[in-house]
MARVEX-822335 format. One record per residue: residue in three letters; x, y, z of N, C-alpha, C in turn. Coordinates in steps of 0.02 Angstrom, whole numbers, padded with zeros to 5 digits, always signed. Example, Ala and Ser with C-alpha at 12.3 -4.5 7.8 and 13.67 -1.06 7.14 Angstrom:
2
Ala+00660-00284+00390+00615-00225+00390+00660-00165+00390Ser+00642-00112+00354+00684-00053+00357+00645+00002+00394
END
This chain:
177
Unk+00782+05238+00810+00770+05192+00755+00793+05123+00774Unk+00754+05074+00757+00772+05005+00770+00800+04973+00707Unk+00852+04935+00715+00880+04896+00660+00891+04826+00688Unk+00854+04778+00663+00858+04711+00692+00840+04715+00765Unk+00882+04688+00807+00870+04691+00879+00911+04746+00912Unk+00948+04784+00872+00991+04836+00900+00959+04904+00893Unk+00977+04948+00938+00955+05017+00935+01011+05059+00907Unk+00998+05092+00853+01047+05136+00822+01021+05208+00828Unk+01051+05248+00872+01024+05314+00886+01036+05367+00832Unk+01072+05350+00780+01087+05398+00727+01043+05381+00668Unk+00994+05422+00654+00943+05405+00603+00973+05393+00534Unk+01025+05432+00516+01056+05423+00450+01088+05353+00443Unk+01117+05329+00497+01147+05263+00496+01094+05209+00502Unk+01044+05219+00544+00990+05171+00551+00952+05162+00485Unk+00949+05215+00445+00912+05213+00382+00947+05170+00329Unk+01011+05154+00340+01048+05112+00292+01016+05044+00287Unk+00996+05016+00343+00956+04954+00349+00989+04890+00327Unk+01050+04890+00303+01079+04826+00283+01134+04802+00330Unk+01152+04841+00379+01200+04818+00429+01273+04825+00410Unk+01288+04841+00348+01358+04850+00327+01372+04925+00326Unk+01400+04949+00380+01413+05020+00388+01488+05031+00387Unk+01511+05075+00345+01583+05087+00340+01606+05135+00395Unk+01670+05132+00408+01699+05178+00457+01689+05250+00434Unk+01694+05261+00369+01685+05329+00342+01615+05355+00356Unk+01565+05312+00353+01497+05333+00369+01492+05351+00443Unk+01524+05312+00485+01522+05325+00557+01557+05390+00575Unk+01614+05403+00544+01653+05461+00564+01619+05527+00548Unk+01567+05524+00506+01529+05585+00491+01476+05598+00543Unk+01462+05549+00586+01408+05556+00635+01431+05550+00707Unk+01491+05525+00717+01517+05517+00785+01582+05557+00791Unk+01593+05585+00849+01654+05624+00860+01715+05579+00862Unk+01772+05608+00849+01835+05571+00851+01845+05541+00921Unk+01826+05578+00972+01834+05553+01041+01792+05491+01053Unk+01731+05491+01028+01687+05433+01037+01715+05374+00998Unk+01734+05385+00936+01761+05331+00895+01825+05301+00927Unk+01867+05344+00953+01929+05320+00984+01917+05283+01050Unk+01860+05295+01082+01846+05265+01147+01824+05192+01141Unk+01805+05170+01082+01782+05101+01072+01838+05057+01045Unk+01836+04993+01064+01880+04942+01034+01846+04922+00969Unk+01878+04936+00913+01849+04924+00847+01883+04864+00816Unk+01842+04817+00793+01870+04758+00761+01828+04739+00700Unk+01859+04702+00657+01825+04679+00596+01858+04614+00574Unk+01823+04578+00531+01851+04518+00500+01854+04529+00426Unk+01910+04510+00396+01918+04515+00324+01924+04444+00296Unk+01914+04440+00231+01915+04376+00196+01957+04383+00134Unk+01990+04329+00114+02030+04330+00054+01987+04357-00003Unk+02010+04408-00039+01968+04439-00091+01943+04391-00145Unk+01983+04342-00165+01959+04295-00215+01901+04253-00188Unk+01909+04230-00127+01857+04190-00094+01795+04233-00082Unk+01805+04293-00057+01749+04338-00041+01709+04355-00104Unk+01743+04367-00159+01708+04385-00221+01663+04328-00245Unk+01688+04267-00243+01647+04209-00263+01587+04203-00216Unk+01599+04209-00152+01545+04202-00103+01493+04258-00113Unk+01515+04318-00124+01469+04374-00134+01427+04364-00197Unk+01459+04345-00251+01422+04334-00314+01372+04277-00306Unk+01392+04224-00271+01347+04168-00260+01288+04189-00217Unk+01302+04228-00165+01248+04252-00122+01199+04297-00160Unk+01226+04344-00198+01183+04391-00234+01142+04357-00289Unk+01165+04299-00311+01131+04262-00365+01098+04198-00341Unk+01086+04194-00277+01059+04132-00249+00991+04113-00278Unk+00954+04162-00305+00889+04148-00335+00889+04156-00411Unk+00948+04167-00439+00956+04178-00511+00973+04111-00544Unk+00926+04081-00577+00937+04016-00609+00988+04020-00666Unk+00996+04079-00695+01044+04087-00750+01116+04089-00726Unk+01127+04098-00662+01195+04102-00635+01229+04034-00635Unk+01193+03983-00613+01222+03916-00608+01245+03890-00676Unk+01308+03870-00677+01337+03844-00739+01373+03897-00780Unk+01363+03961-00764+01399+04014-00799+01426+04065-00750Unk+01447+04040-00693+01470+04083-00638+01530+04126-00659Unk+01580+04095-00691+01640+04133-00710+01623+04189-00759Unk+01582+04174-00808+01563+04225-00857+01525+04282-00822Unk+01481+04265-00777+01445+04316-00740+01493+04359-00699Unk+01540+04326-00664+01586+04364-00621+01631+04409-00662Unk+01652+04387-00721+01693+04430-00765+01655+04493-00785Unk+01592+04484-00801+01550+04541-00820+01537+04586-00760Unk+01522+04555-00703+01504+04593-00643+01561+04636-00617Unk+01621+04609-00614+01677+04646-00585+01694+04709-00625Unk+01674+04711-00688+01687+04769-00730+01628+04819-00732Unk+01571+04800-00704+01511+04842-00707+01509+04888-00647Unk+01510+04953-00659+01511+05002-00605+01452+04996-00557Unk+01390+04986-00581+01335+04978-00533+01346+04918-00486Unk+01373+04864-00511+01387+04806-00469+01442+04823-00418Unk+01494+04856-00440+01550+04874-00397+01530+04923-00342Unk+01475+04959-00352+01452+05008-00303+01410+04976-00247Unk+01393+04913-00254+01355+04878-00201+01399+04870-00140Unk+01372+04883-00081+01411+04881-00020+01442+04811-00008Unk+01409+04759-00028+01436+04692-00019+01497+04679-00064Unk+01506+04720-00115+01560+04711-00162+01619+04758-00146Unk+01606+04812-00111+01659+04861-00096+01721+04826-00069Unk+01779+04852-00085+01840+04827-00053+01833+04833+00023Unk+01858+04783+00058+01854+04784+00131+01893+04843+00160Unk+01946+04862+00126+01985+04919+00149+01942+04983+00149Unk+01896+04990+00101+01852+05048+00100+01803+05048+00159Unk+01783+04990+00180+01737+04985+00236+01770+05000+00303Unk+01834+04986+00309+01869+04990+00373+01914+05051+00381Unk+01915+05093+00330+01961+05150+00329+01925+05216+00340Unk+01963+05265+00364+01937+05332+00372+01942+05370+00306Unk+01924+05433+00306+01925+05472+00245+01995+05484+00218Unk+02046+05469+00259+02116+05474+00236+02142+05406+00213Unk+02098+05357+00206+02115+05289+00184+02159+05251+00233Unk+02155+05268+00296+02192+05232+00348+02144+05183+00383Unk+02164+05119+00387+02123+05069+00422+02119+05089+00495Unk+02059+05096+00521+02048+05122+00587+02028+05069+00639Unk+02035+05007+00622+02018+04954+00669+02075+04942+00718Unk+02057+04925+00779+02107+04906+00829+02129+04835+00819Unk+02087+04795+00787+02102+04725+00774+02068+04705+00709Unk+02106+04672+00666+02078+04645+00604+02091+04570+00604Unk+02036+04532+00611+02040+04459+00608+02030+04435+00537Unk+02047+04373+00526+02040+04344+00459+01988+04288+00460Unk+01947+04286+00410+01897+04234+00403+01929+04165+00402Unk+01987+04161+00373+02022+04097+00367+02043+04069+00435Unk+02047+04111+00485+02062+04090+00554+02010+04122+00600Unk+01948+04118+00580+01893+04153+00614+01889+04136+00688Unk+01889+04073+00705+01882+04053+00775+01939+04081+00817Unk+02000+04076+00793+02057+04102+00831+02053+04178+00838Unk+02035+04212+00784+02028+04285+00787+01974+04305+00836Unk+01918+04269+00835+01864+04282+00882+01888+04271+00954Unk+01924+04216+00965+01950+04202+01032+01996+04258+01055Unk+02038+04283+01010+02084+04338+01027+02045+04401+01048Unk+01991+04415+01012+01949+04473+01029+01917+04463+01097Unk+01888+04405+01108+01857+04390+01173+01907+04399+01230Unk+01967+04373+01221+02018+04380+01272+02035+04454+01284Unk+02041+04491+01230+02058+04563+01236+02005+04602+01275Unk+01942+04588+01262+01889+04626+01296+01864+04593+01359Unk+01892+04534+01375+01877+04503+01439+01811+04466+01444Unk+01792+04433+01390+01731+04392+01392+01749+04320+01374Unk+01707+04273+01395+01722+04203+01378+01715+04190+01303Unk+01755+04143+01279+01749+04123+01209+01695+04070+01202Unk+01674+04058+01142+01626+04005+01128+01639+03981+01057Unk+01612+03923+01041+01619+03896+00974+01573+03935+00927Unk+01601+03960+00873+01561+03998+00824+01523+03949+00779Unk+01457+03960+00770+01420+03918+00724+01433+03939+00652Unk+01423+03894+00606+01430+03911+00534+01360+03926+00508Unk+01349+03989+00490+01284+04011+00467+01290+04050+00402Unk+01235+04057+00367+01230+04097+00306+01280+04075+00253Unk+01290+04010+00249+01339+03982+00202+01309+03982+00131Unk+01345+04011+00085+01322+04010+00015+01343+03943-00015Unk+01304+03922-00064+01316+03857-00095+01355+03867-00159Unk+01418+03849-00157+01461+03852-00216+01520+03806-00206Unk+01555+03794-00261+01615+03752-00259+01672+03793-00226Unk+01729+03763-00220+01788+03798-00195+01802+03858-00241Unk+01822+03913-00211+01829+03975-00250+01879+03969-00306Unk+01931+03930-00298+01982+03923-00350+01953+03895-00415Unk+01899+03855-00409+01869+03823-00468+01838+03873-00517Unk+01828+03934-00496+01794+03984-00539+01842+04030-00576Unk+01905+04030-00558+01952+04080-00584+01991+04056-00644Unk+01993+04099-00694+02041+04093-00749+02085+04155-00744Unk+02133+04162-00788+02180+04218-00784+02145+04285-00789Unk+02096+04290-00833+02060+04354-00843+02023+04375-00780Unk+01986+04329-00750+01949+04347-00689+01996+04360-00631Unk+02048+04320-00626+02098+04331-00573+02127+04401-00577Unk+02146+04423-00636+02175+04489-00646+02125+04544-00629Unk+02063+04537-00650+02012+04589-00638+01997+04595-00563Unk+01990+04538-00530+01975+04539-00458+02035+04565-00419Unk+02095+04542-00436+02156+04565-00402+02165+04641-00410Unk+02148+04667-00468+02154+04739-00479+02103+04778-00438Unk+02041+04755-00438+01989+04791-00401+02002+04790-00325Unk+02027+04734-00300+02039+04727-00228+02112+04736-00210Unk+02149+04772-00250+02221+04782-00241+02238+04803-00169Unk+02202+04851-00142+02216+04875-00074+02203+04822-00022Unk+02153+04780-00031+02138+04727+00016+02195+04677+00019Unk+02222+04659-00039+02278+04612-00040+02337+04642-00001Unk+02351+04704-00013+02409+04737+00018+02399+04748+00093Unk+02342+04776+00112+02331+04795+00182+02319+04736+00229Unk+02291+04683+00203+02271+04628+00247+02313+04565+00238Unk+02368+04571+00201+02417+04517+00198+02398+04458+00154Unk+02355+04469+00106+02337+04415+00060+02381+04418-00002Unk+02397+04360-00029+02440+04356-00088+02397+04346-00150Unk+02396+04395-00196+02355+04387-00256+02380+04332-00302Unk+02441+04310-00293+02467+04255-00333+02461+04188-00297Unk+02440+04191-00234+02436+04130-00193+02371+04092-00202Unk+02357+04073-00263+02295+04037-00276+02302+03962-00267Unk+02360+03941-00242+02368+03869-00231+02336+03847-00165Unk+02313+03894-00125+02281+03879-00062+02206+03890-00069Unk+02167+03844-00044+02095+03851-00046+02067+03850+00024Unk+02017+03892+00035+01979+03891+00097+01908+03877+00080Unk+01871+03849+00127+01800+03837+00116+01761+03900+00126
END
């Protein structure tokens, strides 16, 4: 099966077609020995920032979203069908095995993407390069969308991401682009 320009030899995984494959999905199709033989890495993003970016991306063609982003996000974070979308899943769910243990050998942070990428390149022995900025969603700084209600709902839903990846749910005084 072809997916993009890559060949994915496992038809169940190739049939997903969106490119966001969780570790749990992989562990059902690949042996422990195969999974352990690869250097596994991922990048995580501050949950507050990621949620705004995800909502903006999913609503990029929704004219009703602009101007009522916070109200939409409050409704969305509580809606089970929305929470079941792979782009909304907690990052910890994507990177963990069936025992909820993060199985990555390296977890980089979006906030230091270039440095994390350079660290990975050094580890696997390939040259580094400047990462281009692509697929940027159009929205204001993420902090501009949060009130106490939305902050609480998002912090609760992504509780494990804050804990596992070192993000501070109260640290909203810092903004990233």
